[in-house]
Backbone bond lengths (Angstrom), bond angles and torsions (degrees), N, CA, C in turn:
res aa  C-N    CA-C-N  psi(-1)  N-CA   C-N-CA  omega(-1)  CA-C   N-CA-C  phi
1 M - - - 1.456 - - 1.525 107.98 -
2 T 1.312 116.11 135.37 1.460 120.87 -178.08 1.530 110.84 -83.44
3 D 1.325 114.60 163.13 1.470 119.30 176.51 1.528 110.90 -60.69
4 A 1.335 116.74 -36.54 1.466 120.31 179.57 1.530 110.94 -64.17
5 E 1.325 117.03 -38.90 1.465 120.89 178.11 1.526 111.12 -68.00
6 I 1.324 116.16 -39.56 1.467 120.23 177.47 1.524 109.65 -64.63
7 L 1.330 117.02 -46.40 1.463 121.71 178.78 1.526 110.61 -58.47
8 A 1.323 117.10 -42.96 1.467 121.01 178.83 1.525 110.55 -63.40
9 G 1.319 117.78 -38.90 1.461 121.15 177.54 1.513 112.38 -65.98
10 I 1.322 116.74 -41.10 1.469 121.02 177.39 1.524 109.81 -65.11
11 E 1.317 116.48 -41.70 1.467 121.08 178.04 1.530 110.44 -60.66
12 E 1.322 116.79 -41.26 1.462 121.16 178.44 1.529 110.80 -63.10
13 V 1.324 116.45 -43.45 1.469 120.66 177.42 1.525 109.96 -60.79
14 A 1.330 116.88 -45.47 1.467 121.12 -178.42 1.529 111.16 -61.14
15 R 1.326 116.31 -42.16 1.471 119.92 179.03 1.525 111.14 -68.59
16 D 1.333 116.64 -45.26 1.466 121.12 -176.83 1.528 112.59 -61.20
17 H 1.332 116.25 -27.57 1.467 120.19 -177.48 1.528 112.40 -109.97
18 D 1.323 115.55 19.15 1.473 122.29 177.23 1.527 112.80 53.26
19 L 1.338 116.11 40.03 1.456 120.38 178.65 1.525 112.04 -94.69
20 W 1.341 116.34 -27.38 1.461 121.28 179.44 1.517 107.94 -162.19
21 P 1.321 118.31 122.01 1.460 120.64 -175.27 1.530 114.49 -83.62
22 G 1.312 117.13 -18.50 1.458 119.65 -172.69 1.509 113.85 -99.08
23 T 1.315 113.82 -165.36 1.457 121.89 178.36 1.522 109.10 -81.39
24 L 1.323 115.79 136.44 1.461 120.38 177.46 1.517 110.10 -92.64
25 S 1.317 115.42 148.02 1.464 120.92 171.59 1.525 107.53 -132.44
26 R 1.310 115.04 158.82 1.471 120.35 -174.55 1.527 113.12 -59.29
27 D 1.315 117.72 -28.90 1.467 120.00 -174.24 1.535 114.14 -86.04
28 L 1.309 118.25 -6.43 1.467 119.67 179.15 1.523 110.39 -68.33
29 R 1.330 115.12 132.49 1.467 120.73 178.64 1.524 108.93 -87.52
30 L 1.319 116.07 136.56 1.462 121.41 -174.18 1.527 112.53 -63.33
31 V 1.308 117.50 -44.71 1.465 120.03 -176.51 1.528 111.20 -84.81
32 E 1.309 117.06 -51.93 1.456 120.77 -173.69 1.526 113.29 -72.07
33 D 1.334 117.12 -44.68 1.465 120.29 -175.14 1.527 112.60 -89.69
34 L 1.331 116.37 -45.57 1.463 119.80 -178.84 1.530 112.12 -85.67
35 E 1.314 115.93 -10.91 1.471 122.95 178.79 1.531 111.98 56.10
36 L 1.346 115.36 43.88 1.456 119.84 177.64 1.519 109.58 -82.39
37 D 1.323 116.36 121.73 1.461 119.73 172.07 1.526 107.11 -82.83
38 S 1.329 117.21 -176.90 1.462 119.62 -175.09 1.523 112.64 -62.63
39 L 1.313 118.06 -37.53 1.460 120.78 179.67 1.530 111.19 -68.26
40 K 1.313 116.99 -43.37 1.460 120.37 178.77 1.529 111.13 -66.91
41 A 1.327 117.22 -38.05 1.465 120.64 177.89 1.526 110.40 -64.68
42 L 1.322 116.83 -40.57 1.464 121.12 177.20 1.527 110.52 -64.34
43 T 1.323 116.52 -42.94 1.460 120.63 177.51 1.520 110.44 -59.63
44 L 1.330 116.79 -45.72 1.459 120.44 178.93 1.525 110.43 -60.30
45 A 1.318 117.73 -46.54 1.464 121.14 -178.33 1.529 111.38 -61.02
46 V 1.321 116.66 -47.37 1.474 120.64 -178.31 1.518 110.83 -64.96
47 E 1.317 116.81 -43.47 1.463 119.59 -177.97 1.528 112.36 -71.62
48 V 1.326 117.61 -31.35 1.464 120.25 174.11 1.525 109.18 -67.39
49 E 1.328 117.18 -41.58 1.468 120.30 175.42 1.527 110.56 -57.63
50 N 1.321 116.78 -45.70 1.464 121.10 179.77 1.525 111.46 -64.25
51 R 1.310 116.92 -44.19 1.470 122.09 -176.64 1.520 111.58 -62.60
52 F 1.340 115.55 -44.05 1.463 120.01 -175.14 1.529 113.22 -100.55
53 R 1.329 116.46 -3.36 1.469 121.71 -179.20 1.528 110.81 55.50
54 V 1.344 114.52 51.54 1.460 122.23 177.62 1.524 108.43 -127.53
55 Y 1.332 115.35 168.72 1.456 121.62 175.88 1.519 107.78 -116.23
56 L 1.325 116.62 122.12 1.460 121.65 176.29 1.517 108.09 -97.54
57 D 1.308 116.42 112.58 1.458 122.29 -177.62 1.530 109.98 -59.81
58 P 1.345 117.10 121.02 1.475 119.82 -178.92 1.524 113.26 -56.94
59 E 1.321 117.27 -31.01 1.466 119.66 179.57 1.526 111.43 -70.10
60 L 1.325 116.69 -27.08 1.462 120.49 179.15 1.522 112.14 -90.75
61 E 1.328 116.90 -16.56 1.463 120.06 -178.89 1.521 112.16 -59.42
62 A 1.319 117.03 -29.73 1.466 119.99 179.18 1.524 111.71 -64.49
63 S 1.336 116.70 -21.70 1.468 120.01 -179.93 1.528 112.03 -84.94
64 I 1.327 116.81 -3.03 1.469 120.61 179.02 1.529 108.26 -87.56
65 V 1.312 115.61 106.04 1.461 121.42 -178.36 1.524 110.88 -105.54
66 T 1.323 115.63 -38.56 1.462 120.27 -176.38 1.533 110.60 -117.20
67 V 1.308 115.12 167.72 1.460 120.56 174.46 1.533 109.08 -60.28
68 G 1.306 117.26 -37.72 1.464 121.33 177.49 1.515 112.63 -60.41
69 D 1.332 116.83 -39.33 1.467 120.62 176.04 1.522 110.52 -60.53
70 L 1.325 116.06 -40.70 1.464 121.19 179.33 1.526 110.22 -66.68
71 V 1.315 117.26 -43.22 1.463 121.46 177.33 1.531 109.75 -58.30
72 D 1.329 116.56 -45.97 1.464 121.25 -179.05 1.521 111.57 -62.23
73 M 1.335 116.80 -41.61 1.455 120.15 -179.41 1.531 110.95 -66.58
74 V 1.313 116.72 -42.41 1.465 119.93 178.43 1.535 109.39 -62.56
75 R 1.335 117.60 -43.88 1.467 120.99 179.16 1.528 111.15 -59.27
76 R 1.342 116.72 -43.91 1.463 119.87 178.01 1.518 112.16 -61.84
77 E 1.333 115.88 -42.05 1.467 119.42 -179.85 1.518 111.79 -68.55
78 L 1.316 118.12 -35.85 1.464 121.24 177.46 1.526 110.87 -65.67
79 A 1.335 116.99 -30.01 1.467 121.50 -179.04 1.529 111.77 -74.93
80 N 1.329 116.71 -19.38 1.475 120.16 -178.31 1.501 112.03 -80.18
């Protein structure tokens, strides 16, 4: 799966759960730009796990600052 496909899947999750109405780009920051509070960030993480059938390690989730970081983590998990 390409990064573009992963990004499109994350964008779909964000729209489906009213987390972000617009187009996502890798450089958008989850908290500052998307204004995700802890509940919305948790929703995004769980729904991304469901969408891609991956497990995002909670200890590593703190290192996810941007949409690009999330794309990279999903890609790594898909490769495992």
